[in-house]
N, C-alpha and C positions, 0 to 999 in steps of 0.2 A: 604541291602544297609548299608554301614558303614559310620558313620559320624566322621570325624577326627577334633579334636579341634586344632585350631591354637595356637602354642606356641609363643605368642608375648611378648617379654621382651623390654619394651619401653626404659629403661635405657641402655640396650645393643645396641639398635638401635641408640640412641644418640651417644654413644661411637663409633659405626661403622662409622656414618656420620662424626663425628668430626675427627677421624683418617684418613678417606679417604680424607678429605679436608686439612689435615696437621695442624690442629689447636690444640694447647696444652690446657690442662685443665685450666691453669692459664689464658690464653687468653680468653677462654670462660667465666671464672668467671668474668673477668674485663668487658666483654661485657654485662653480665647479671646484673651487678650493684654492688653497694658498699657492700651490705649485703652478697655477694657471695665471696667464695675463692676456692682455688684448692681442698681442702678437701671436701667442700660441693658439688662440681661438681663430685668428685669421688663417694661420697655417692649417689648422684642423678643417676649416671650411674649404680649403683648396684640395684636400685629399679626396680621392675617388672612393676608396674603401677605408673604413674606420673600424676599430676593434668593437666587438659586441659590448664590452664593458663600458666603453666611452659613449657609444650610441645610447645605451640604456640610461646612463647618467644624464646625458643631455636631454633625452626624451622625457625623463622624469622632471627635469627643471622646466622644460618648455611645455610640459603637460600635453604631450602628443604621444601616440602609440609608437613603440620602437619600430614596428613594422613599417610605419609611414616613412620614417627616415631611411630604412633599409631598402624599401621596395618602390618608392615613388620615382618613376622615370620622368625624363624631361617632357615627354609628350603629355603624360597625365597631369603633371604639374601645370603646364601651360593651359591645359583644358580647364582645370580647377580654377586657376587664377582668372582666366578669361570669363568663365561663367559667374564667378562670385563678385569679382571686383568691377566688372562692367555694369552689373545691375545693383551694385552697392549693397548686396545682401550681407556683407561682412560687418556692416554697422549694426550694432545691437542697440536699439533705442531704449531698452530697459536698463542698460548698464550706466548710461550717463543721464543724470537728471540735473538740469540747471538749478541753482539755488533759488528757492521760492520763498519770498517773504511778503508779508502784508504791509503795504505802506502805512496803513493806519496804526499798526503796531509800532512802527518807527516814530510816528508822530506822538503817540502816547508816551513812548520812552523819552522823547525830547521834552514834552511838557512836564513829565515827572522830574527830570533833571533840573528843569528851569524852576519848578516849584521848590525843590530841595535847595537850590542855590538862593532862591528868594528868601526862604525860611532862615537859612544861615545868615544872610545879610540882615534880616530883621533882628535876629538874636544878637548879632554884633552891635547893631545900632541901639538896642535896648540896654546892653551892657554899658555902652558909652553914655547914654542918658542917665543911667543909674549912678555912674561915677560922679557926675556933676551935681 
């Protein structure tokens, strides 16, 4: 029976989750607090092991379980990425809705503006006629 040691790199896991969520290092640094900057986040992502306190704080910001950052090994991560990104299951159609507007509403708004401008012009002309 062979025992295989998991190759868990917590910094790389943070980077994976951050990139999957589309969060930049600068944004993560701002969320972590004043003492953080982009360079510190970059250094954090290079560390193999990270303190539980920091992992918990990052997990809370990224909205992922702490255990995912602590226990996700390279093989599992590759399998997850291959299975989800190859089939595009990561795209949630319910979160993005393109703006929908009725073209008739826009036409009605245009006519209302035109009528308003026309009425203003008529009022001005009537005032000019009354003066003479």
